[in-house]
C-alpha positions as a printed Julia matrix, in Angstrom:
166×3 Matrix{Float64}:
   0.0     0.0     0.0
   1.54    3.29   -1.01
   0.72    6.8    -2.12
  -0.07   10.38   -1.21
  -3.62    9.71   -0.02
  -2.83    8.66    3.52
  -6.49    8.68    4.56
  -7.55    6.08    1.97
  -4.38    4.07    2.55
  -5.07    3.85    6.3
  -8.69    2.91    5.56
  -7.49    0.05    3.32
  -5.23   -1.1     6.15
  -8.22   -1.07    8.51
 -10.17   -3.24    6.05
  -7.29   -5.74    5.91
  -7.29   -5.93    9.71
 -11.07   -6.4     9.85
 -10.88   -9.24    7.32
  -8.41  -11.07    9.55
 -11.03  -11.72   12.23
 -11.0   -11.39   16.0
  -9.59   -7.99   17.04
  -8.13   -9.24   20.32
  -6.27  -12.11   18.69
  -5.16   -9.79   15.91
  -3.58   -7.36   18.37
  -1.59  -10.25   19.83
  -0.59  -11.37   16.34
   0.36   -8.01   14.83
   3.89   -6.67   14.53
   4.69   -3.22   13.16
   8.24   -2.64   11.97
   9.99    0.51   10.75
  11.6    -0.19    7.4
  14.27    2.51    7.34
  16.82    0.51    9.36
  15.23   -2.93    9.21
  17.48   -5.8     8.19
  16.26   -8.63    6.03
  17.1   -11.07    8.83
  14.88   -9.16   11.31
  11.99   -9.21    8.85
  12.38  -12.91    8.07
  12.42  -13.86   11.75
   9.26  -11.82   12.33
   7.48  -13.28    9.29
   8.48  -16.83   10.26
   6.96  -16.48   13.74
   3.78  -18.53   13.95
   0.52  -16.88   15.01
  -0.67  -17.39   18.6
  -4.11  -19.03   18.87
  -5.13  -17.62   15.49
  -4.9   -18.72   11.86
  -3.07  -15.57   10.68
  -0.36  -13.17   11.76
  -0.11   -9.57   10.47
   3.31   -8.04    9.84
   3.28   -4.4     8.76
   6.45   -2.69    7.6
   6.34    1.08    7.28
   8.78    2.85    4.98
  10.72   -0.11    3.61
  10.13    0.56   -0.08
  11.04    4.22    0.31
  14.62    3.35    1.16
  15.0     1.79   -2.3
  13.61    4.86   -4.04
  16.01    5.8    -6.85
  17.62    9.22   -6.58
  17.81   11.45   -9.66
  21.21   10.2   -10.81
  20.92    6.59   -9.68
  20.09    3.72  -11.95
  17.09    1.58  -11.15
  18.92   -0.9    -8.97
  19.22   -1.72   -5.31
  21.78    0.35   -3.43
  24.92   -1.6    -2.42
  24.11   -1.25    1.29
  20.75   -2.88    0.62
  22.08   -5.75   -1.48
  21.01   -8.25    1.19
  17.44   -7.55    0.04
  18.12   -9.24   -3.31
  16.84  -12.52   -1.82
  13.62  -10.99   -0.43
  11.64  -11.91   -3.55
  12.65  -15.56   -3.19
  11.6   -15.52    0.47
   8.15  -14.15   -0.43
   7.58  -17.23   -2.6
   8.13  -19.55    0.38
   6.75  -17.38    3.2
   4.3   -19.08    5.53
   0.66  -18.86    4.45
  -0.18  -17.82    8.01
   1.72  -14.53    7.57
   0.04  -11.51    6.04
   2.83   -9.1     5.15
   1.82   -5.51    4.37
   4.35   -2.93    3.2
   3.13    0.62    3.81
   4.79    3.63    2.19
   4.12    7.17    1.11
   4.61    8.39   -2.42
   6.89    6.17   -4.53
   8.04    6.19   -8.13
   6.73    3.3   -10.16
  10.35    2.59  -11.06
  11.19    1.81   -7.42
  13.32   -1.34   -7.82
  11.87   -3.15   -4.8
   8.31   -2.3    -5.87
   9.07   -3.59   -9.36
  10.54   -6.81   -7.89
   7.63   -7.5    -5.54
   4.68   -6.34   -7.68
   4.22   -9.69   -9.49
   4.02  -11.46   -6.11
   1.68   -9.1    -4.29
  -1.52   -7.1    -4.39
  -0.24   -3.6    -5.02
  -2.47   -0.63   -4.27
  -1.5     2.94   -5.04
  -3.42    5.73   -3.34
  -3.16    8.85   -5.46
  -4.22   12.24   -4.17
  -7.82   13.01   -5.06
  -8.54   16.25   -6.92
 -11.37   17.91   -8.78
 -14.35   15.73   -9.66
 -12.79   12.62   -8.1
 -12.46   14.43   -4.77
 -16.02   15.78   -4.91
 -17.36   12.3    -5.75
 -15.39   10.82   -2.86
 -16.68   13.48   -0.47
 -20.29   12.86   -1.5
 -19.86    9.11   -1.16
 -18.18    9.44    2.22
 -20.9    11.77    3.51
 -23.6     9.38    2.29
 -21.9     6.43    4.06
 -21.74    8.5     7.25
 -25.41    9.45    6.79
 -24.76   13.18    6.58
 -24.88   15.89    3.93
 -22.36   18.26    2.39
 -23.53   21.6     1.09
 -22.97   22.3    -2.62
 -20.71   25.32   -1.81
 -18.47   23.07    0.29
 -18.19   20.59   -2.58
 -17.52   23.4    -5.05
 -14.58   24.65   -2.96
 -12.95   21.21   -2.67
  -9.51   21.36   -4.26
  -7.43   18.54   -2.84
  -7.63   15.6    -0.47
  -7.6    16.57    3.21
  -4.63   15.6     5.35
  -4.91   12.65    7.73
  -5.73   15.16   10.47
  -9.19   15.67    8.96
């Protein structure tokens, strides 16, 4: 899950959690890792841990893909310091079916080498910023789902997606 629209991204994450079942067991079987300094070994150990009294375990890694984001002058390859991650794709193919691994990031280039490597093995969802008619449609739909109304002037003045503080 990645993109500028943090609100929709977090909502998609909530849906994933809800689909996993019992909230109490999920909290016991959820691990959140920060990807900026995470080693492959740390991630593999976490993903290989079996769930406790539940069929699934959720492992969320925030910011991992961003560290592979190519800089302006770099080629589309993994940085030397991150070369250990070359085997991550192979691990994904043999990862336990009881592990649900979710990588969460902000805005990424589609040429991100790790994203390109993992895309064929995963459900990739990009959350672009909503603008114009798409934003107004989203606002109307959201208001309807919350059983409230938005005045036409408020919709007319909508320019961009609200921050996650909204």
